[in-house]
N, C-alpha and C positions, 0 to 999 in steps of 0.2 A: 052556218055551212053555204050559202047562197051567197057570200063576200067571195070565197074560194071560186066557185063556179063564174063569176062575172069577171074576177081577175083572170083566169084564165083563158077567157072569151078577148077581154080590155087589156093586157099587160101594160099599160100606158095609163087608162083610166083606171082597171081593178086596184094597181098599186097604190094609186093616189087615195082611193077609196079606204082602201085598207090601212094604208099608213094612217091616215087620220081617223079611221075608228078603233083599229086595234092597235096602232102605234106599231106595227109591225110591218116591213117590207118584204111581199113571198113574192120573190123572183122568179 
């Protein structure tokens, strides 16, 4: 649940991390 919080703070870096970790893009 920490990945989603980071994605909200950094939509550019967060999406990249989520895309590689979860394999899904959370815009």
